[in-house]
C-alpha positions in Angstrom: 99.0 192.9 200.8 97.3 190.7 198.2 95.6 192.2 195.2 91.8 192.5 195.2 89.9 189.6 193.7 88.6 191.8 190.9 92.1 192.2 189.4 92.9 189.7 186.7 96.2 187.9 186.4 97.1 190.1 183.5 96.8 193.3 185.6 98.8 191.8 188.4 101.5 190.8 186.0 101.5 194.3 184.4 101.9 196.1 187.7 105.7 196.0 187.8 105.8 197.3 184.2 103.6 200.3 185.2 105.7 200.9 188.3 109.0 200.9 186.3 107.5 203.2 183.7 106.3 205.6 186.4 109.8 207.2 186.5 110.4 209.9 183.8 114.1 208.8 183.3 113.1 205.1 182.8 110.3 206.1 180.5 112.7 208.2 178.5 115.1 205.2 178.3 112.4 203.0 177.0 111.4 205.6 174.4 115.1 206.0 173.4 115.6 202.2 173.0 112.3 201.8 171.1 113.4 204.3 168.5 117.2 203.7 168.4 117.3 200.0 168.9 120.0 198.2 171.1 122.4 200.7 172.6 125.4 200.6 174.9 125.5 202.5 178.2 127.9 205.0 176.6 125.4 205.7 173.8 122.5 205.9 176.3 124.4 208.5 178.4 125.5 210.6 175.4 124.0 214.1 175.8 122.6 213.3 179.2 123.6 214.9 182.5 123.2 211.5 184.2 126.2 209.3 184.9 126.6 205.8 183.5 126.1 204.5 187.0 122.7 206.2 187.3 121.6 205.0 183.8 122.7 201.5 184.7 120.6 201.6 187.9 117.5 202.6 185.9 118.2 199.9 183.3 118.4 197.3 186.1 114.9 198.4 187.3 113.6 198.1 183.7 115.3 194.7 183.4 113.6 193.5 186.7 110.3 194.4 185.1 111.4 192.5 182.0 111.1 195.6 179.8 114.7 195.5 178.6 117.4 192.9 178.4 121.1 193.1 178.0 123.3 191.2 175.7 127.0 191.1 175.0 128.0 191.6 171.4 131.7 191.3 171.0 133.3 193.7 173.5 130.1 195.7 173.8 127.3 195.3 176.3 124.1 196.4 174.7 120.6 197.1 176.1 117.5 196.4 174.1 113.8 196.8 174.6 111.6 193.7 175.0 108.4 194.9 173.3 106.4 191.9 174.3 106.0 193.2 177.9 104.7 196.5 176.6 102.2 194.8 174.4 101.0 192.7 177.3 100.8 195.8 179.5 98.8 197.6 176.8 96.4 194.7 176.8 95.9 195.2 180.5 95.1 198.9 179.9 92.7 197.9 177.1 90.9 195.6 179.6 90.6 198.4 182.1 89.2 200.7 179.4 86.6 198.1 178.4 85.5 197.7 182.0 85.1 201.5 182.4 83.2 201.7 179.1 80.8 198.9 180.3 80.4 200.6 183.7 79.7 204.0 182.1 77.2 202.3 179.7 75.4 200.7 182.6 75.3 204.1 184.4 74.0 205.8 181.3 71.2 203.3 180.9 70.3 203.6 184.6 70.2 207.4 184.5 68.1 207.4 181.3 65.5 205.0 182.7 
């Protein structure tokens, strides 16, 4: 299924980001990485009931959406947030907000006439 013509390229590009963030576990991982910085799987699973394997699966979904990336530092494998994707996704939400504001403004003018 192709996207409607009214969707901009930015919105289409942001769709995988929104899909990845739609899961509470992945959203929590993004939140944790945004506040704590790069972390290993061991650190990400500390205090969690989830297994390392489950966390790794969620990180791979986030990586596919290009929200996180992994890097080897010495013997450690660290995961870090790529904030640029979030900034661009936010821009998409701002675009949608502007469109709604314009549509509501037109509706208001129409009703008041």
